[in-house]
C-alpha positions as CSV (number, residue, x, y, z in Angstrom):
1,T,-23.0,17.2,-3.0
2,L,-19.5,17.8,-1.8
3,S,-16.6,16.9,-4.0
4,P,-13.6,15.1,-2.3
5,S,-11.7,18.4,-2.2
6,S,-14.4,21.1,-1.6
7,A,-15.1,20.6,2.1
8,A,-11.7,21.5,3.4
9,S,-10.3,23.6,0.5
10,D,-10.7,27.0,2.1
11,V,-9.3,25.8,5.4
12,Y,-6.5,24.1,3.6
13,K,-5.4,27.3,1.9
14,R,-5.4,29.1,5.3
15,Q,-3.4,26.3,6.8
16,M,-0.8,26.4,4.1
17,L,-0.1,30.1,4.9
18,L,0.9,28.9,8.4
19,Q,2.8,25.9,7.2
20,S,6.2,27.6,7.7
21,A,5.6,27.6,11.4
22,F,4.7,23.9,11.4
23,N,7.6,21.5,11.7
24,L,6.6,18.8,9.3
25,E,9.7,16.7,9.6
26,E,8.7,15.9,13.2
27,H,5.7,14.1,11.9
28,T,7.3,12.1,9.1
29,M,7.5,8.4,9.7
30,H,9.7,5.7,8.1
31,I,9.6,2.0,7.6
32,S,12.9,0.4,6.6
33,H,14.3,-3.0,5.8
34,Y,10.9,-4.6,5.9
35,S,10.7,-8.2,4.9
36,A,7.7,-10.6,5.2
37,Q,7.1,-14.2,4.5
38,Y,3.9,-16.3,4.5
39,G,4.8,-20.0,4.7
40,H,7.3,-20.5,1.9
41,R,6.1,-17.4,0.0
42,V,8.1,-14.2,0.2
43,L,5.9,-11.2,0.3
44,A,8.5,-8.5,0.6
45,R,12.3,-8.3,1.0
46,D,14.2,-5.2,2.3
47,F,11.3,-2.8,1.5
48,S,11.2,0.8,2.7
49,M,8.6,3.5,2.6
50,T,8.0,7.0,4.1
51,L,4.7,8.3,5.6
52,K,4.4,12.0,5.2
53,P,2.0,14.6,6.8
54,N,-0.3,16.9,4.8
55,V,-0.7,14.3,2.1
56,V,-2.7,11.0,1.7
57,N,-0.1,8.3,1.8
58,I,-1.3,5.6,-0.6
59,L,0.0,2.0,-0.7
60,I,-0.8,0.2,-3.9
61,G,-0.1,-3.3,-5.1
62,A,-1.7,-6.4,-6.7
63,N,-4.0,-8.7,-4.7
64,G,-2.0,-11.0,-2.6
65,S,1.1,-8.7,-2.6
66,G,1.0,-8.4,1.1
67,K,-0.4,-4.9,1.6
68,T,-2.5,-5.9,4.7
69,T,0.5,-7.7,6.2
70,L,2.5,-4.5,5.9
71,L,-0.3,-2.5,7.5
72,D,-0.4,-5.0,10.3
73,F,3.3,-4.6,10.9
74,I,3.1,-0.8,10.9
75,A,0.1,-1.0,13.4
76,G,2.0,-3.4,15.6
77,V,-0.4,-6.3,15.2
78,A,1.4,-8.5,12.7
79,T,0.9,-12.3,13.1
80,T,2.8,-13.3,9.9
81,K,6.6,-13.7,10.0
82,V,7.9,-10.1,9.4
83,T,11.0,-8.1,10.2
84,G,11.8,-4.4,9.8
85,V,12.6,-1.2,11.5
86,K,10.0,1.6,12.2
87,Y,11.3,5.2,12.8
88,D,9.0,7.7,14.5
89,V,6.0,5.4,14.1
90,P,3.8,5.9,17.2
91,K,3.0,3.1,19.6
92,P,-0.1,1.0,18.8
93,K,-2.3,2.9,21.2
94,Q,-1.7,6.0,19.1
95,I,-2.7,4.3,15.9
96,A,-6.2,4.0,14.5
97,Y,-6.4,1.0,12.2
98,Q,-9.5,0.3,10.2
99,L,-9.5,-3.2,8.9
100,Q,-10.8,-4.2,5.5
101,Q,-13.6,-6.4,7.0
102,V,-15.2,-4.2,9.7
103,Q,-16.8,-6.2,12.5
104,F,-19.5,-4.7,14.8
105,L,-21.9,-5.9,17.4
106,P,-25.0,-6.2,15.3
107,T,-27.4,-5.4,18.1
108,L,-25.8,-2.1,18.9
109,T,-27.3,1.1,17.3
110,V,-25.1,3.5,15.4
111,A,-25.3,5.9,18.3
112,Q,-24.1,3.3,20.8
113,T,-21.3,2.2,18.5
114,L,-20.0,5.7,18.0
115,K,-20.3,6.3,21.8
116,M,-17.8,3.5,22.3
117,Y,-15.4,5.1,19.8
118,Q,-15.9,8.4,21.6
119,E,-15.0,6.9,24.9
120,L,-11.9,5.3,23.5
121,G,-11.0,8.7,22.0
122,G,-11.2,10.6,25.3
123,K,-13.1,13.6,26.3
124,T,-11.7,15.9,23.6
125,T,-13.9,14.5,20.8
126,T,-17.6,15.0,20.3
127,F,-20.2,13.9,17.9
128,H,-20.8,16.2,14.9
129,D,-17.9,18.4,16.0
130,D,-16.0,20.0,13.1
131,V,-17.2,17.7,10.4
132,S,-20.9,18.0,11.0
133,E,-21.6,19.2,7.5
134,L,-20.0,16.1,6.1
135,I,-21.5,13.4,8.3
136,S,-24.7,14.7,9.9
137,P,-27.0,14.2,6.9
138,V,-26.1,10.5,6.9
139,L,-25.9,9.8,10.6
140,D,-29.1,11.6,11.4
141,H,-30.9,9.2,9.1
142,I,-29.4,6.0,10.7
143,W,-28.7,7.2,14.2
144,S,-31.1,4.7,15.9
145,T,-30.5,1.9,13.4
146,K,-28.8,-1.3,14.6
147,M,-25.5,-2.0,13.0
148,G,-26.7,-5.4,11.8
149,Q,-29.4,-3.6,9.7
150,L,-27.0,-1.3,7.9
151,S,-25.7,-1.8,4.4
152,G,-22.0,-2.5,3.9
153,G,-21.3,1.0,2.8
154,E,-23.1,2.5,5.8
155,R,-21.1,0.3,8.2
156,Q,-17.9,1.4,6.4
157,L,-19.0,5.0,6.8
158,V,-19.7,4.5,10.5
159,S,-16.4,2.8,11.0
160,T,-14.5,5.7,9.3
161,Y,-16.2,8.3,11.4
162,G,-15.4,6.1,14.5
163,Q,-11.7,6.2,13.6
164,F,-12.1,10.0,13.3
165,L,-13.3,10.1,16.9
166,L,-10.3,8.2,18.2
167,N,-8.0,11.2,17.9
168,R,-4.8,9.3,17.1
169,Q,-1.4,10.3,15.6
170,L,-1.5,7.8,12.7
171,Y,-4.6,6.6,10.8
172,I,-4.5,3.5,8.7
173,F,-7.4,2.5,6.4
174,D,-7.3,-0.8,4.5
175,E,-9.3,-0.2,1.3
176,P,-11.8,2.1,3.0
177,T,-14.0,2.5,-0.1
178,S,-14.1,-1.1,-1.2
179,N,-17.7,-2.2,-2.0
180,V,-19.0,1.3,-1.1
181,D,-21.4,3.3,-3.3
182,S,-20.3,6.6,-4.8
183,H,-22.2,8.7,-2.3
184,N,-20.7,7.1,0.8
185,T,-17.3,6.9,-1.0
186,E,-17.4,10.7,-1.4
187,I,-18.1,11.2,2.3
188,I,-15.4,8.8,3.4
189,L,-12.8,10.6,1.2
190,N,-13.9,13.9,2.7
191,L,-13.3,12.6,6.2
192,I,-9.9,11.4,5.2
193,E,-9.2,14.7,3.5
194,Y,-10.1,16.5,6.7
195,L,-7.8,14.4,8.8
196,V,-4.9,15.2,6.5
197,L,-5.4,18.8,5.6
198,V,-7.1,20.3,8.7
199,R,-6.1,18.1,11.6
200,H,-2.6,17.4,10.1
201,K,-2.7,13.7,10.9
202,V,-0.6,11.2,9.1
203,V,-2.9,8.9,7.1
204,L,-2.0,5.8,5.2
205,I,-4.6,3.9,3.0
206,T,-4.5,1.0,0.6
207,T,-6.7,1.2,-2.5
208,H,-7.1,-0.3,-5.9
209,H,-8.5,3.0,-7.1
210,P,-6.0,5.8,-6.4
211,E,-7.8,7.9,-9.1
212,Q,-10.5,8.5,-6.5
213,L,-8.0,10.8,-4.7
214,A,-6.9,12.6,-7.8
215,D,-7.9,16.0,-6.3
216,L,-6.0,15.5,-3.1
217,P,-2.2,15.8,-2.4
218,T,-0.9,12.2,-2.4
219,H,2.2,10.2,-1.8
220,I,2.1,6.9,-3.5
221,T,4.2,3.8,-2.7
222,T,4.0,0.6,-4.7
223,L,4.5,-2.7,-2.9
224,N,6.0,-5.1,-5.6
């Protein structure tokens, strides 16, 4: 069984040797003067945060603190009354956003669902590409299964790999391991690790269990 840090550790070390040639500042993103209100309830006022490359950016906060509302704002899909300034955050079409409640067409198979993600991601991505050792053992078992017949953890895993196929600049995951068993949690965290340490994507997640990422480089922001 892979640990959350084992799959990409050797690659990570090699990448770090080349880091001096990689301009990380160009990939840093900022959110400033963010304020949000839901009805008469103030969720945030003049809040700021930075999203860094080569680390897992973690947003933590109590239930009802407005984490998902902030993610919606960053992704450009906010419906609540919000204001704020985004610096160097890509346009929505360059953002992969995995919602907390993943919705799929129940009659499509896993293969058909991932094919849709692949087409959205363009021709540069393929199934079982550079993460085959992480995902193949699970996908091979459920490849022809309809989405409506999968467990919640399996659907979450398919959704995470689908985001992986999109090949975006910024990846946002809203509680990606919520209600997921330990085995699928490990695979999901390995996929996120690979995005950060090997593909050098900017990744932001919300979670109530930041200890699950204790072996990874992280940048934690608290939404009070």
